[in-house]
Jmol script that loads the backbone (N, CA, C; Angstrom):
load data "model"
ATOM      1  N   MET A   1      14.371  -0.128  10.392  1.00  0.00           N
ATOM      2  CA  MET A   1      13.285   0.819  10.282  1.00  0.00           C
ATOM      3  C   MET A   1      12.608   0.751   8.911  1.00  0.00           C
ATOM      4  N   ALA A   2      13.376   0.481   7.876  1.00  0.00           N
ATOM      5  CA  ALA A   2      12.780   0.371   6.541  1.00  0.00           C
ATOM      6  C   ALA A   2      11.814  -0.801   6.491  1.00  0.00           C
ATOM      7  N   MET A   3      12.197  -1.894   7.138  1.00  0.00           N
ATOM      8  CA  MET A   3      11.322  -3.063   7.196  1.00  0.00           C
ATOM      9  C   MET A   3      10.025  -2.707   7.917  1.00  0.00           C
ATOM     10  N   LEU A   4      10.123  -1.945   8.986  1.00  0.00           N
ATOM     11  CA  LEU A   4       8.951  -1.554   9.757  1.00  0.00           C
ATOM     12  C   LEU A   4       8.030  -0.646   8.942  1.00  0.00           C
ATOM     13  N   ALA A   5       8.594   0.200   8.103  1.00  0.00           N
ATOM     14  CA  ALA A   5       7.771   1.067   7.254  1.00  0.00           C
ATOM     15  C   ALA A   5       6.904   0.239   6.319  1.00  0.00           C
ATOM     16  N   HIS A   6       7.479  -0.802   5.733  1.00  0.00           N
ATOM     17  CA  HIS A   6       6.704  -1.677   4.853  1.00  0.00           C
ATOM     18  C   HIS A   6       5.664  -2.461   5.649  1.00  0.00           C
ATOM     19  N   LEU A   7       6.063  -3.006   6.785  1.00  0.00           N
ATOM     20  CA  LEU A   7       5.175  -3.846   7.580  1.00  0.00           C
ATOM     21  C   LEU A   7       4.019  -3.047   8.168  1.00  0.00           C
ATOM     22  N   LEU A   8       4.289  -1.858   8.666  1.00  0.00           N
ATOM     23  CA  LEU A   8       3.215  -1.042   9.237  1.00  0.00           C
ATOM     24  C   LEU A   8       2.184  -0.650   8.189  1.00  0.00           C
ATOM     25  N   GLY A   9       2.613  -0.534   6.942  1.00  0.00           N
ATOM     26  CA  GLY A   9       1.678  -0.198   5.877  1.00  0.00           C
ATOM     27  C   GLY A   9       0.571  -1.221   5.734  1.00  0.00           C
ATOM     28  N   ALA A  10       0.868  -2.476   6.022  1.00  0.00           N
ATOM     29  CA  ALA A  10      -0.138  -3.534   5.909  1.00  0.00           C
ATOM     30  C   ALA A  10      -1.229  -3.383   6.968  1.00  0.00           C
ATOM     31  N   PHE A  11      -0.923  -2.712   8.064  1.00  0.00           N
ATOM     32  CA  PHE A  11      -1.880  -2.617   9.164  1.00  0.00           C
ATOM     33  C   PHE A  11      -2.411  -1.210   9.411  1.00  0.00           C
ATOM     34  N   THR A  12      -1.672  -0.192   8.987  1.00  0.00           N
ATOM     35  CA  THR A  12      -2.075   1.186   9.294  1.00  0.00           C
ATOM     36  C   THR A  12      -2.287   2.040   8.049  1.00  0.00           C
ATOM     37  N   SER A  13      -2.348   1.413   6.901  1.00  0.00           N
ATOM     38  CA  SER A  13      -2.458   2.124   5.631  1.00  0.00           C
ATOM     39  C   SER A  13      -1.233   3.030   5.475  1.00  0.00           C
ATOM     40  N   PHE A  14      -1.430   4.286   5.151  1.00  0.00           N
ATOM     41  CA  PHE A  14      -0.281   5.149   4.887  1.00  0.00           C
ATOM     42  C   PHE A  14       0.257   5.839   6.138  1.00  0.00           C
ATOM     43  N   LEU A  15      -0.442   5.745   7.265  1.00  0.00           N
ATOM     44  CA  LEU A  15       0.004   6.438   8.475  1.00  0.00           C
ATOM     45  C   LEU A  15       1.316   5.897   9.037  1.00  0.00           C
ATOM     46  N   GLY A  16       1.448   4.585   9.128  1.00  0.00           N
ATOM     47  CA  GLY A  16       2.679   3.991   9.655  1.00  0.00           C
ATOM     48  C   GLY A  16       3.908   4.355   8.842  1.00  0.00           C
ATOM     49  N   PRO A  17       3.878   4.116   7.516  1.00  0.00           N
ATOM     50  CA  PRO A  17       5.037   4.510   6.703  1.00  0.00           C
ATOM     51  C   PRO A  17       5.320   6.014   6.747  1.00  0.00           C
ATOM     52  N   LEU A  18       4.269   6.825   6.834  1.00  0.00           N
ATOM     53  CA  LEU A  18       4.457   8.276   6.901  1.00  0.00           C
ATOM     54  C   LEU A  18       5.202   8.668   8.173  1.00  0.00           C
ATOM     55  N   ILE A  19       4.802   8.103   9.304  1.00  0.00           N
ATOM     56  CA  ILE A  19       5.454   8.431  10.573  1.00  0.00           C
ATOM     57  C   ILE A  19       6.908   7.967  10.572  1.00  0.00           C
ATOM     58  N   ILE A  20       7.143   6.727  10.131  1.00  0.00           N
ATOM     59  CA  ILE A  20       8.519   6.207  10.078  1.00  0.00           C
ATOM     60  C   ILE A  20       9.376   7.076   9.161  1.00  0.00           C
ATOM     61  N   TRP A  21       8.847   7.412   7.993  1.00  0.00           N
ATOM     62  CA  TRP A  21       9.617   8.203   7.032  1.00  0.00           C
ATOM     63  C   TRP A  21       9.925   9.594   7.588  1.00  0.00           C
ATOM     64  N   LEU A  22       8.930  10.252   8.188  1.00  0.00           N
ATOM     65  CA  LEU A  22       9.151  11.601   8.712  1.00  0.00           C
ATOM     66  C   LEU A  22      10.160  11.618   9.857  1.00  0.00           C
ATOM     67  N   ILE A  23      10.131  10.594  10.697  1.00  0.00           N
ATOM     68  CA  ILE A  23      11.025  10.566  11.854  1.00  0.00           C
ATOM     69  C   ILE A  23      12.441  10.139  11.477  1.00  0.00           C
ATOM     70  N   LYS A  24      12.587   9.167  10.582  1.00  0.00           N
ATOM     71  CA  LYS A  24      13.892   8.545  10.330  1.00  0.00           C
ATOM     72  C   LYS A  24      14.523   8.865   8.977  1.00  0.00           C
ATOM     73  N   LYS A  25      13.917   9.726   8.174  1.00  0.00           N
ATOM     74  CA  LYS A  25      14.453   9.962   6.826  1.00  0.00           C
ATOM     75  C   LYS A  25      15.843  10.601   6.835  1.00  0.00           C
ATOM     76  N   GLU A  26      16.175  11.339   7.865  1.00  0.00           N
ATOM     77  CA  GLU A  26      17.487  11.986   7.944  1.00  0.00           C
ATOM     78  C   GLU A  26      18.575  11.025   8.421  1.00  0.00           C
ATOM     79  N   ASP A  27      18.191   9.937   9.083  1.00  0.00           N
ATOM     80  CA  ASP A  27      19.173   9.027   9.681  1.00  0.00           C
ATOM     81  C   ASP A  27      19.850   8.114   8.666  1.00  0.00           C
ATOM     82  N   SER A  28      19.109   7.705   7.634  1.00  0.00           N
ATOM     83  CA  SER A  28      19.653   6.718   6.704  1.00  0.00           C
ATOM     84  C   SER A  28      19.067   6.927   5.312  1.00  0.00           C
ATOM     85  N   PRO A  29      19.906   6.946   4.285  1.00  0.00           N
ATOM     86  CA  PRO A  29      19.380   7.052   2.921  1.00  0.00           C
ATOM     87  C   PRO A  29      18.488   5.862   2.553  1.00  0.00           C
ATOM     88  N   PHE A  30      18.814   4.679   3.078  1.00  0.00           N
ATOM     89  CA  PHE A  30      18.004   3.486   2.795  1.00  0.00           C
ATOM     90  C   PHE A  30      16.612   3.615   3.407  1.00  0.00           C
ATOM     91  N   VAL A  31      16.534   4.078   4.645  1.00  0.00           N
ATOM     92  CA  VAL A  31      15.232   4.267   5.296  1.00  0.00           C
ATOM     93  C   VAL A  31      14.451   5.365   4.580  1.00  0.00           C
ATOM     94  N   ASN A  32      15.132   6.410   4.149  1.00  0.00           N
ATOM     95  CA  ASN A  32      14.480   7.478   3.395  1.00  0.00           C
ATOM     96  C   ASN A  32      13.865   6.927   2.111  1.00  0.00           C
ATOM     97  N   ASP A  33      14.639   6.156   1.359  1.00  0.00           N
ATOM     98  CA  ASP A  33      14.165   5.586   0.094  1.00  0.00           C
ATOM     99  C   ASP A  33      13.013   4.607   0.316  1.00  0.00           C
ATOM    100  N   GLN A  34      13.185   3.680   1.235  1.00  0.00           N
ATOM    101  CA  GLN A  34      12.166   2.654   1.450  1.00  0.00           C
ATOM    102  C   GLN A  34      10.929   3.210   2.147  1.00  0.00           C
ATOM    103  N   GLY A  35      11.105   4.224   2.978  1.00  0.00           N
ATOM    104  CA  GLY A  35       9.954   4.882   3.594  1.00  0.00           C
ATOM    105  C   GLY A  35       9.086   5.560   2.548  1.00  0.00           C
ATOM    106  N   LYS A  36       9.730   6.247   1.605  1.00  0.00           N
ATOM    107  CA  LYS A  36       8.977   6.873   0.507  1.00  0.00           C
ATOM    108  C   LYS A  36       8.299   5.823  -0.354  1.00  0.00           C
ATOM    109  N   GLU A  37       9.003   4.723  -0.606  1.00  0.00           N
ATOM    110  CA  GLU A  37       8.439   3.654  -1.431  1.00  0.00           C
ATOM    111  C   GLU A  37       7.201   3.053  -0.767  1.00  0.00           C
ATOM    112  N   ALA A  38       7.302   2.754   0.527  1.00  0.00           N
ATOM    113  CA  ALA A  38       6.170   2.184   1.260  1.00  0.00           C
ATOM    114  C   ALA A  38       5.016   3.179   1.320  1.00  0.00           C
ATOM    115  N   LEU A  39       5.327   4.436   1.544  1.00  0.00           N
ATOM    116  CA  LEU A  39       4.292   5.470   1.608  1.00  0.00           C
ATOM    117  C   LEU A  39       3.594   5.629   0.266  1.00  0.00           C
ATOM    118  N   ASN A  40       4.356   5.686  -0.818  1.00  0.00           N
ATOM    119  CA  ASN A  40       3.757   5.784  -2.153  1.00  0.00           C
ATOM    120  C   ASN A  40       2.845   4.599  -2.440  1.00  0.00           C
ATOM    121  N   PHE A  41       3.281   3.405  -2.057  1.00  0.00           N
ATOM    122  CA  PHE A  41       2.463   2.225  -2.317  1.00  0.00           C
ATOM    123  C   PHE A  41       1.179   2.250  -1.498  1.00  0.00           C
ATOM    124  N   GLN A  42       1.263   2.628  -0.241  1.00  0.00           N
ATOM    125  CA  GLN A  42       0.058   2.645   0.588  1.00  0.00           C
ATOM    126  C   GLN A  42      -0.924   3.723   0.129  1.00  0.00           C
ATOM    127  N   ILE A  43      -0.427   4.825  -0.375  1.00  0.00           N
ATOM    128  CA  ILE A  43      -1.312   5.838  -0.960  1.00  0.00           C
ATOM    129  C   ILE A  43      -1.977   5.271  -2.213  1.00  0.00           C
ATOM    130  N   THR A  44      -1.224   4.539  -3.024  1.00  0.00           N
ATOM    131  CA  THR A  44      -1.779   3.897  -4.217  1.00  0.00           C
ATOM    132  C   THR A  44      -2.861   2.893  -3.846  1.00  0.00           C
ATOM    133  N   VAL A  45      -2.629   2.091  -2.814  1.00  0.00           N
ATOM    134  CA  VAL A  45      -3.635   1.121  -2.359  1.00  0.00           C
ATOM    135  C   VAL A  45      -4.882   1.850  -1.872  1.00  0.00           C
ATOM    136  N   ALA A  46      -4.711   2.934  -1.127  1.00  0.00           N
ATOM    137  CA  ALA A  46      -5.860   3.701  -0.641  1.00  0.00           C
ATOM    138  C   ALA A  46      -6.674   4.261  -1.808  1.00  0.00           C
ATOM    139  N   ILE A  47      -5.999   4.745  -2.834  1.00  0.00           N
ATOM    140  CA  ILE A  47      -6.697   5.240  -4.024  1.00  0.00           C
ATOM    141  C   ILE A  47      -7.436   4.102  -4.709  1.00  0.00           C
ATOM    142  N   GLY A  48      -6.805   2.935  -4.805  1.00  0.00           N
ATOM    143  CA  GLY A  48      -7.449   1.767  -5.414  1.00  0.00           C
ATOM    144  C   GLY A  48      -8.676   1.318  -4.642  1.00  0.00           C
ATOM    145  N   LEU A  49      -8.595   1.303  -3.319  1.00  0.00           N
ATOM    146  CA  LEU A  49      -9.752   0.918  -2.502  1.00  0.00           C
ATOM    147  C   LEU A  49     -10.879   1.937  -2.635  1.00  0.00           C
ATOM    148  N   PHE A  50     -10.520   3.211  -2.682  1.00  0.00           N
ATOM    149  CA  PHE A  50     -11.528   4.259  -2.863  1.00  0.00           C
ATOM    150  C   PHE A  50     -12.210   4.119  -4.223  1.00  0.00           C
ATOM    151  N   ALA A  51     -11.416   3.878  -5.265  1.00  0.00           N
ATOM    152  CA  ALA A  51     -11.978   3.700  -6.610  1.00  0.00           C
ATOM    153  C   ALA A  51     -12.879   2.471  -6.667  1.00  0.00           C
ATOM    154  N   ALA A  52     -12.477   1.388  -6.011  1.00  0.00           N
ATOM    155  CA  ALA A  52     -13.311   0.183  -5.984  1.00  0.00           C
ATOM    156  C   ALA A  52     -14.621   0.452  -5.255  1.00  0.00           C
ATOM    157  N   GLY A  53     -14.560   1.229  -4.187  1.00  0.00           N
ATOM    158  CA  GLY A  53     -15.779   1.591  -3.462  1.00  0.00           C
ATOM    159  C   GLY A  53     -16.710   2.446  -4.301  1.00  0.00           C
ATOM    160  N   ILE A  54     -16.155   3.410  -5.021  1.00  0.00           N
ATOM    161  CA  ILE A  54     -16.967   4.261  -5.902  1.00  0.00           C
ATOM    162  C   ILE A  54     -17.576   3.428  -7.024  1.00  0.00           C
ATOM    163  N   LEU A  55     -16.802   2.518  -7.581  1.00  0.00           N
ATOM    164  CA  LEU A  55     -17.302   1.646  -8.643  1.00  0.00           C
ATOM    165  C   LEU A  55     -18.406   0.726  -8.135  1.00  0.00           C
ATOM    166  N   ASN A  56     -18.351   0.385  -6.877  1.00  0.00           N
ATOM    167  CA  ASN A  56     -19.340  -0.515  -6.292  1.00  0.00           C
ATOM    168  C   ASN A  56     -20.710   0.146  -6.142  1.00  0.00           C
ATOM    169  N   ILE A  57     -20.777   1.464  -6.110  1.00  0.00           N
ATOM    170  CA  ILE A  57     -22.061   2.155  -5.938  1.00  0.00           C
ATOM    171  C   ILE A  57     -23.018   1.849  -7.089  1.00  0.00           C
ATOM    172  N   PRO A  58     -22.642   2.074  -8.352  1.00  0.00           N
ATOM    173  CA  PRO A  58     -23.596   1.711  -9.410  1.00  0.00           C
ATOM    174  C   PRO A  58     -23.780   0.197  -9.552  1.00  0.00           C
ATOM    175  N   LEU A  59     -22.731  -0.567  -9.234  1.00  0.00           N
ATOM    176  CA  LEU A  59     -22.853  -2.022  -9.335  1.00  0.00           C
ATOM    177  C   LEU A  59     -23.807  -2.590  -8.291  1.00  0.00           C
ATOM    178  N   ALA A  60     -24.011  -1.874  -7.208  1.00  0.00           N
ATOM    179  CA  ALA A  60     -24.896  -2.360  -6.146  1.00  0.00           C
ATOM    180  C   ALA A  60     -26.339  -2.470  -6.615  1.00  0.00           C
ATOM    181  N   PHE A  61     -26.692  -1.773  -7.671  1.00  0.00           N
ATOM    182  CA  PHE A  61     -28.064  -1.823  -8.182  1.00  0.00           C
ATOM    183  C   PHE A  61     -28.316  -3.040  -9.067  1.00  0.00           C
ATOM    184  N   ILE A  62     -27.273  -3.782  -9.377  1.00  0.00           N
ATOM    185  CA  ILE A  62     -27.429  -5.024 -10.135  1.00  0.00           C
ATOM    186  C   ILE A  62     -27.489  -6.156  -9.112  1.00  0.00           C
ATOM    187  N   PRO A  63     -28.620  -6.818  -8.985  1.00  0.00           N
ATOM    188  CA  PRO A  63     -28.753  -7.834  -7.936  1.00  0.00           C
ATOM    189  C   PRO A  63     -27.702  -8.936  -8.057  1.00  0.00           C
ATOM    190  N   LEU A  64     -27.156  -9.322  -6.955  1.00  0.00           N
ATOM    191  CA  LEU A  64     -26.192 -10.397  -6.772  1.00  0.00           C
ATOM    192  C   LEU A  64     -24.879 -10.185  -7.529  1.00  0.00           C
ATOM    193  N   VAL A  65     -24.942 -10.040  -8.825  1.00  0.00           N
ATOM    194  CA  VAL A  65     -23.720  -9.925  -9.631  1.00  0.00           C
ATOM    195  C   VAL A  65     -22.946  -8.657  -9.277  1.00  0.00           C
ATOM    196  N   GLY A  66     -23.637  -7.546  -9.134  1.00  0.00           N
ATOM    197  CA  GLY A  66     -22.973  -6.279  -8.848  1.00  0.00           C
ATOM    198  C   GLY A  66     -22.227  -6.295  -7.535  1.00  0.00           C
ATOM    199  N   SER A  67     -22.872  -6.815  -6.510  1.00  0.00           N
ATOM    200  CA  SER A  67     -22.217  -6.881  -5.203  1.00  0.00           C
ATOM    201  C   SER A  67     -21.023  -7.821  -5.228  1.00  0.00           C
ATOM    202  N   CYS A  68     -21.146  -8.917  -5.933  1.00  0.00           N
ATOM    203  CA  CYS A  68     -20.034  -9.877  -6.021  1.00  0.00           C
ATOM    204  C   CYS A  68     -18.841  -9.264  -6.745  1.00  0.00           C
ATOM    205  N   VAL A  69     -19.088  -8.612  -7.859  1.00  0.00           N
ATOM    206  CA  VAL A  69     -17.994  -8.017  -8.635  1.00  0.00           C
ATOM    207  C   VAL A  69     -17.311  -6.918  -7.828  1.00  0.00           C
ATOM    208  N   GLY A  70     -18.097  -6.042  -7.236  1.00  0.00           N
ATOM    209  CA  GLY A  70     -17.521  -4.961  -6.439  1.00  0.00           C
ATOM    210  C   GLY A  70     -16.761  -5.475  -5.234  1.00  0.00           C
ATOM    211  N   GLY A  71     -17.313  -6.468  -4.567  1.00  0.00           N
ATOM    212  CA  GLY A  71     -16.650  -7.041  -3.400  1.00  0.00           C
ATOM    213  C   GLY A  71     -15.362  -7.748  -3.753  1.00  0.00           C
ATOM    214  N   ILE A  72     -15.369  -8.469  -4.850  1.00  0.00           N
ATOM    215  CA  ILE A  72     -14.162  -9.176  -5.289  1.00  0.00           C
ATOM    216  C   ILE A  72     -13.072  -8.177  -5.678  1.00  0.00           C
ATOM    217  N   LEU A  73     -13.457  -7.094  -6.345  1.00  0.00           N
ATOM    218  CA  LEU A  73     -12.489  -6.065  -6.715  1.00  0.00           C
ATOM    219  C   LEU A  73     -11.878  -5.430  -5.470  1.00  0.00           C
ATOM    220  N   TRP A  74     -12.718  -5.077  -4.506  1.00  0.00           N
ATOM    221  CA  TRP A  74     -12.251  -4.455  -3.278  1.00  0.00           C
ATOM    222  C   TRP A  74     -11.341  -5.409  -2.505  1.00  0.00           C
ATOM    223  N   LEU A  75     -11.748  -6.665  -2.418  1.00  0.00           N
ATOM    224  CA  LEU A  75     -10.957  -7.679  -1.727  1.00  0.00           C
ATOM    225  C   LEU A  75      -9.621  -7.915  -2.439  1.00  0.00           C
ATOM    226  N   GLY A  76      -9.639  -7.930  -3.767  1.00  0.00           N
ATOM    227  CA  GLY A  76      -8.411  -8.136  -4.538  1.00  0.00           C
ATOM    228  C   GLY A  76      -7.392  -7.037  -4.305  1.00  0.00           C
ATOM    229  N   VAL A  77      -7.851  -5.794  -4.273  1.00  0.00           N
ATOM    230  CA  VAL A  77      -6.936  -4.675  -4.012  1.00  0.00           C
ATOM    231  C   VAL A  77      -6.355  -4.797  -2.604  1.00  0.00           C
ATOM    232  N   GLY A  78      -7.197  -5.145  -1.647  1.00  0.00           N
ATOM    233  CA  GLY A  78      -6.727  -5.290  -0.268  1.00  0.00           C
ATOM    234  C   GLY A  78      -5.721  -6.412  -0.099  1.00  0.00           C
ATOM    235  N   ILE A  79      -5.995  -7.552  -0.702  1.00  0.00           N
ATOM    236  CA  ILE A  79      -5.072  -8.691  -0.598  1.00  0.00           C
ATOM    237  C   ILE A  79      -3.755  -8.384  -1.306  1.00  0.00           C
ATOM    238  N   ALA A  80      -3.825  -7.764  -2.477  1.00  0.00           N
ATOM    239  CA  ALA A  80      -2.594  -7.393  -3.190  1.00  0.00           C
ATOM    240  C   ALA A  80      -1.772  -6.417  -2.350  1.00  0.00           C
ATOM    241  N   GLY A  81      -2.433  -5.469  -1.706  1.00  0.00           N
ATOM    242  CA  GLY A  81      -1.727  -4.528  -0.841  1.00  0.00           C
ATOM    243  C   GLY A  81      -1.021  -5.223   0.304  1.00  0.00           C
ATOM    244  N   LEU A  82      -1.688  -6.193   0.903  1.00  0.00           N
ATOM    245  CA  LEU A  82      -1.096  -6.945   2.010  1.00  0.00           C
ATOM    246  C   LEU A  82       0.093  -7.786   1.542  1.00  0.00           C
ATOM    247  N   VAL A  83      -0.074  -8.496   0.443  1.00  0.00           N
ATOM    248  CA  VAL A  83       0.991  -9.371  -0.064  1.00  0.00           C
ATOM    249  C   VAL A  83       2.226  -8.558  -0.456  1.00  0.00           C
ATOM    250  N   TYR A  84       2.027  -7.472  -1.192  1.00  0.00           N
ATOM    251  CA  TYR A  84       3.176  -6.670  -1.614  1.00  0.00           C
ATOM    252  C   TYR A  84       3.852  -5.974  -0.436  1.00  0.00           C
ATOM    253  N   ALA A  85       3.080  -5.586   0.583  1.00  0.00           N
ATOM    254  CA  ALA A  85       3.691  -4.984   1.774  1.00  0.00           C
ATOM    255  C   ALA A  85       4.576  -5.999   2.495  1.00  0.00           C
ATOM    256  N   ILE A  86       4.124  -7.245   2.574  1.00  0.00           N
ATOM    257  CA  ILE A  86       4.935  -8.293   3.206  1.00  0.00           C
ATOM    258  C   ILE A  86       6.194  -8.562   2.385  1.00  0.00           C
ATOM    259  N   LEU A  87       6.057  -8.600   1.056  1.00  0.00           N
ATOM    260  CA  LEU A  87       7.239  -8.784   0.200  1.00  0.00           C
ATOM    261  C   LEU A  87       8.238  -7.641   0.389  1.00  0.00           C
ATOM    262  N   GLY A  88       7.737  -6.417   0.469  1.00  0.00           N
ATOM    263  CA  GLY A  88       8.610  -5.268   0.701  1.00  0.00           C
ATOM    264  C   GLY A  88       9.311  -5.355   2.041  1.00  0.00           C
ATOM    265  N   CYS A  89       8.588  -5.811   3.047  1.00  0.00           N
ATOM    266  CA  CYS A  89       9.155  -5.993   4.381  1.00  0.00           C
ATOM    267  C   CYS A  89      10.293  -7.011   4.353  1.00  0.00           C
ATOM    268  N   LEU A  90      10.075  -8.126   3.687  1.00  0.00           N
ATOM    269  CA  LEU A  90      11.098  -9.176   3.618  1.00  0.00           C
ATOM    270  C   LEU A  90      12.342  -8.704   2.868  1.00  0.00           C
ATOM    271  N   GLU A  91      12.146  -7.980   1.775  1.00  0.00           N
ATOM    272  CA  GLU A  91      13.295  -7.480   1.004  1.00  0.00           C
ATOM    273  C   GLU A  91      14.065  -6.416   1.787  1.00  0.00           C
ATOM    274  N   ALA A  92      13.346  -5.526   2.465  1.00  0.00           N
ATOM    275  CA  ALA A  92      14.019  -4.492   3.255  1.00  0.00           C
ATOM    276  C   ALA A  92      14.787  -5.115   4.412  1.00  0.00           C
ATOM    277  N   ASN A  93      14.274  -6.203   4.954  1.00  0.00           N
ATOM    278  CA  ASN A  93      14.973  -6.903   6.031  1.00  0.00           C
ATOM    279  C   ASN A  93      16.318  -7.453   5.545  1.00  0.00           C
ATOM    280  N   LYS A  94      16.383  -7.830   4.269  1.00  0.00           N
ATOM    281  CA  LYS A  94      17.643  -8.313   3.678  1.00  0.00           C
ATOM    282  C   LYS A  94      18.590  -7.165   3.323  1.00  0.00           C
ATOM    283  N   GLY A  95      18.075  -5.937   3.350  1.00  0.00           N
ATOM    284  CA  GLY A  95      18.883  -4.788   2.965  1.00  0.00           C
ATOM    285  C   GLY A  95      18.783  -4.455   1.495  1.00  0.00           C
ATOM    286  N   THR A  96      17.811  -5.059   0.808  1.00  0.00           N
ATOM    287  CA  THR A  96      17.608  -4.836  -0.617  1.00  0.00           C
ATOM    288  C   THR A  96      16.516  -3.792  -0.820  1.00  0.00           C
ATOM    289  N   ALA A  97      16.778  -2.831  -1.687  1.00  0.00           N
ATOM    290  CA  ALA A  97      15.757  -1.826  -2.003  1.00  0.00           C
ATOM    291  C   ALA A  97      14.632  -2.491  -2.785  1.00  0.00           C
ATOM    292  N   TYR A  98      13.407  -2.348  -2.307  1.00  0.00           N
ATOM    293  CA  TYR A  98      12.249  -2.973  -2.945  1.00  0.00           C
ATOM    294  C   TYR A  98      11.451  -1.919  -3.690  1.00  0.00           C
ATOM    295  N   ARG A  99      11.027  -2.255  -4.887  1.00  0.00           N
ATOM    296  CA  ARG A  99      10.179  -1.378  -5.692  1.00  0.00           C
ATOM    297  C   ARG A  99       8.851  -2.082  -5.926  1.00  0.00           C
ATOM    298  N   TYR A 100       7.774  -1.442  -5.500  1.00  0.00           N
ATOM    299  CA  TYR A 100       6.440  -1.998  -5.718  1.00  0.00           C
ATOM    300  C   TYR A 100       6.093  -1.882  -7.194  1.00  0.00           C
ATOM    301  N   PRO A 101       5.508  -2.926  -7.772  1.00  0.00           N
ATOM    302  CA  PRO A 101       5.256  -2.914  -9.214  1.00  0.00           C
ATOM    303  C   PRO A 101       4.149  -1.957  -9.652  1.00  0.00           C
ATOM    304  N   PHE A 102       3.188  -1.652  -8.796  1.00  0.00           N
ATOM    305  CA  PHE A 102       2.045  -0.847  -9.226  1.00  0.00           C
ATOM    306  C   PHE A 102       1.922   0.468  -8.471  1.00  0.00           C
ATOM    307  N   ALA A 103       2.989   0.939  -7.855  1.00  0.00           N
ATOM    308  CA  ALA A 103       2.909   2.139  -7.024  1.00  0.00           C
ATOM    309  C   ALA A 103       3.026   3.407  -7.862  1.00  0.00           C
ATOM    310  N   LEU A 104       2.178   4.364  -7.549  1.00  0.00           N
ATOM    311  CA  LEU A 104       2.310   5.698  -8.124  1.00  0.00           C
ATOM    312  C   LEU A 104       3.419   6.410  -7.363  1.00  0.00           C
ATOM    313  N   ARG A 105       4.313   7.051  -8.052  1.00  0.00           N
ATOM    314  CA  ARG A 105       5.419   7.755  -7.396  1.00  0.00           C
ATOM    315  C   ARG A 105       4.976   9.194  -7.109  1.00  0.00           C
ATOM    316  N   LEU A 106       4.225   9.369  -6.034  1.00  0.00           N
ATOM    317  CA  LEU A 106       3.692  10.676  -5.684  1.00  0.00           C
ATOM    318  C   LEU A 106       4.667  11.481  -4.830  1.00  0.00           C
ATOM    319  N   ILE A 107       5.418  10.791  -3.984  1.00  0.00           N
ATOM    320  CA  ILE A 107       6.404  11.443  -3.125  1.00  0.00           C
ATOM    321  C   ILE A 107       7.783  11.030  -3.626  1.00  0.00           C
ATOM    322  N   SER A 108       8.582  12.032  -3.990  1.00  0.00           N
ATOM    323  CA  SER A 108       9.898  11.686  -4.551  1.00  0.00           C
ATOM    324  C   SER A 108      11.033  12.261  -3.747  1.00  0.00           C
TER     325      SER A 108
END
end "model"
wireframe off; spacefill off
backbone 0.3
color backbone group
C-alpha cells in the first residue's frame, strides 16, 4: 500500500496518497509514514505548479522568452514530481522508508 501511495501521486496529485493514507494509516506504521510522505510531496508539487503558473502570468507579456521560461519552469516541476514519485514507489516496494528531498512537511 505504501508503494501505491507514491505511485498514485504521479497520476492523481495529492488525492491518491490522501485516500490511501486515510484508509490504511491504522493498519501499518510503514504505510502511515510513507502515506504522509507521499501526501506531503504531492502537496509541495501542487504548490510549485501553482507558483509556476502565477509566475507565468507576468512573463506571458514578454514575447517568446516569457512563455518559454514559464513553460520550462512548469514542465520542470512536473517532471521532477513524476521522477521523485517513481523513486519513492521503488523504495517503498523494497520496504525502505523514502524521504523526498524537497517536500514541505505539512502533515506530520
